[in-house]
C-alpha positions as CSV (number, residue, x, y, z in Angstrom):
1,M,122.9,71.9,109.3
2,Q,124.7,68.6,109.0
3,D,121.6,66.8,110.0
4,D,119.6,68.4,107.2
5,K,122.2,67.4,104.7
6,R,122.4,63.9,106.0
7,K,118.6,63.6,105.9
8,R,118.4,64.9,102.4
9,L,121.1,62.4,101.3
10,E,119.2,59.6,102.9
11,E,116.1,60.6,101.1
12,M,117.9,60.7,97.8
13,V,119.6,57.3,98.3
14,S,116.4,55.6,99.5
15,K,114.5,56.4,96.3
16,N,114.4,53.5,93.9
17,E,114.7,55.8,90.9
18,T,118.1,56.1,89.4
19,A,119.3,59.4,88.1
20,K,119.5,59.5,84.3
21,R,122.3,61.7,83.0
22,T,122.4,63.2,79.5
23,T,125.3,64.8,77.8
24,I,124.8,67.7,75.5
25,I,127.7,68.6,73.3
26,L,127.8,72.3,72.5
27,E,129.9,74.1,69.9
28,K,132.4,76.4,71.4
29,N,130.5,79.5,70.3
30,E,127.3,78.1,71.8
31,R,128.9,77.5,75.2
32,E,130.5,80.9,75.1
33,Y,127.1,82.5,74.5
34,I,125.5,80.5,77.3
35,D,128.3,81.4,79.6
36,S,127.8,85.1,78.7
37,L,124.1,84.8,79.6
38,I,125.0,83.3,83.0
39,R,127.7,85.9,83.6
40,E,125.3,88.8,82.8
41,G,122.7,87.4,85.1
42,K,120.2,86.8,82.4
43,E,120.2,83.0,83.2
44,P,120.8,81.4,86.6
45,G,122.8,78.5,85.2
46,I,123.2,76.0,82.4
47,K,120.9,73.4,83.8
48,P,117.9,75.8,84.3
49,L,118.5,77.2,80.8
50,I,118.5,73.8,79.2
51,S,115.3,72.9,81.2
52,K,113.6,76.1,80.0
53,M,114.6,75.3,76.4
54,L,113.2,71.8,76.6
55,D,110.0,73.1,78.2
56,V,109.5,75.5,75.3
57,Y,110.3,72.8,72.8
58,R,107.9,70.4,74.4
59,S,105.2,73.1,74.3
60,M,105.6,73.6,70.6
61,M,103.9,70.4,69.3
62,I,104.8,69.4,65.8
63,Y,101.1,69.1,64.8
64,D,100.7,72.8,65.6
65,W,103.1,73.8,62.7
66,R,101.3,74.5,59.4
67,F,104.0,76.0,57.1
68,P,107.5,77.2,57.7
69,G,107.1,80.3,59.9
70,E,103.4,79.6,60.8
71,Y,102.7,78.1,64.1
72,Y,99.4,77.8,66.1
73,C,99.3,77.9,69.9
74,G,95.7,76.8,70.4
75,I,93.4,79.1,68.4
76,S,96.1,81.8,68.0
77,R,98.5,82.0,65.1
78,V,102.0,82.7,66.5
79,A,104.7,84.3,64.4
80,F,108.4,84.7,65.0
81,V,108.9,88.5,64.7
82,N,111.8,90.8,65.1
83,V,111.5,93.0,68.2
84,E,112.6,95.9,66.1
85,L,109.5,95.6,63.9
86,L,107.3,95.6,67.0
87,E,109.0,98.7,68.3
88,I,108.4,100.5,65.0
89,L,104.7,99.6,65.3
90,I,104.5,100.7,68.9
91,E,106.2,104.0,68.1
92,Q,103.3,104.8,65.8
93,I,100.7,104.5,68.6
94,P,100.1,107.8,70.4
95,K,101.3,107.6,74.0
96,E,97.9,108.3,75.4
97,R,96.5,105.3,73.6
98,R,99.1,102.7,74.5
99,L,97.4,101.7,77.8
100,E,94.1,101.1,75.9
101,N,95.9,99.1,73.1
102,G,97.6,97.0,75.8
103,K,94.1,96.3,77.3
104,K,92.9,95.1,73.9
105,M,95.9,92.9,73.5
106,G,95.3,91.4,77.0
107,E,91.6,90.8,76.1
108,A,92.7,88.9,72.9
109,L,95.1,86.8,74.9
110,K,92.5,86.1,77.5
111,V,90.0,84.8,74.9
112,S,92.7,82.7,73.3
113,M,94.0,81.2,76.5
114,E,90.5,80.6,78.0
115,A,89.4,78.8,74.7
116,T,92.7,76.9,74.3
117,L,93.6,76.0,77.9
118,G,90.1,75.9,79.3
119,L,91.0,78.1,82.3
120,Q,90.0,81.5,83.6
121,T,93.0,83.8,83.4
122,A,91.7,86.0,86.2
123,K,91.9,83.2,88.8
124,Q,95.3,83.4,90.5
125,E,95.6,79.6,90.8
126,N,95.8,79.5,86.9
127,W,98.5,82.2,86.6
128,E,101.4,79.8,86.4
129,S,99.9,78.2,83.4
130,V,99.3,81.6,81.8
131,F,102.8,82.7,82.7
132,N,104.1,79.5,81.0
133,R,102.0,80.1,77.8
134,L,103.2,83.7,77.6
135,R,106.8,82.6,78.0
136,V,106.4,80.0,75.3
137,Q,104.9,82.6,73.0
138,G,107.9,84.8,73.6
139,F,106.4,87.5,75.8
140,G,109.0,87.1,78.4
141,D,109.4,85.5,81.9
142,I,106.6,86.6,84.2
143,Y,106.7,86.0,87.9
144,M,104.5,86.7,90.9
145,K,106.3,87.9,94.0
146,D,104.2,88.9,97.0
147,K,101.9,91.6,95.6
148,Y,104.1,92.3,92.5
149,L,104.2,91.0,88.9
150,L,107.6,91.0,87.4
151,V,108.3,90.8,83.7
152,K,111.8,89.8,82.8
153,T,113.1,89.9,79.2
154,P,109.9,91.3,77.7
155,F,109.8,91.5,73.9
156,I,107.6,94.5,74.2
157,N,109.5,97.1,76.0
158,N,106.7,99.6,76.5
159,A,105.5,99.6,80.2
160,E,102.1,101.3,79.3
161,I,101.2,98.5,76.9
162,W,102.3,95.9,79.5
163,T,100.2,97.6,82.2
164,G,97.0,97.4,80.0
165,L,97.8,93.9,78.8
166,L,98.3,92.5,82.3
167,E,95.3,94.4,83.8
168,S,93.0,93.1,81.1
169,L,94.4,89.5,81.0
170,F,94.3,89.0,84.8
171,S,91.4,91.4,85.7
172,L,93.6,93.6,87.9
173,K,94.4,97.2,88.7
174,L,98.2,97.7,88.6
175,D,100.6,100.4,89.6
176,M,103.7,100.5,87.3
177,K,106.8,100.6,89.5
178,T,109.5,100.5,86.8
179,A,109.3,101.6,83.1
180,A,112.4,99.7,82.0
181,S,113.1,95.9,82.0
182,P,112.7,94.1,84.3
183,L,109.2,95.6,84.6
184,V,107.6,95.6,88.0
185,F,103.9,96.1,88.6
186,E,102.2,96.3,92.0
187,I,98.8,94.7,92.3
188,K,96.5,97.4,93.7
189,A,93.1,95.7,93.3
190,R,91.4,92.8,91.6
191,Q,88.6,93.9,89.2
192,A,85.3,92.2,89.1
193,V,85.3,89.4,86.5
């Protein structure tokens, strides 16, 4: 164990790059809020949270803004919407149609991402880029773990819609394992593209 630490230290010291440190001064209520997110397990730590915030900020290029409240992510217009408003809309969709609506949403996302990012969403080697775009657009944090897709902090809390969305977007057949956040879906099969 000590040898591993020593080797890692030597690698760090031998690099010619110097570490650059940045200080961020937070208001007391901002720091308390961040601490509460970490305590509740919603964020792993302050450094990963700040990195995620900067990643989102970097992804939202200034030339993509049109008017206050109107932002384009490639060919798709993105709006900042209250989750409560989406929940009201989802409640109006009959339960037996939610999977199909999710599939239509996934197809629209697929067209947008394939046109904007120039990649096929069904190819697994592109999934990290797709996960990142979905995170930037506010869909939540999506991860691949073995044969499972995990959706943390989804802004759409309906698992049937997520099932259809993910199946259509990634050309998969999924089995929903949890109906509450974090959502877990087992990949049962890949559909022909």
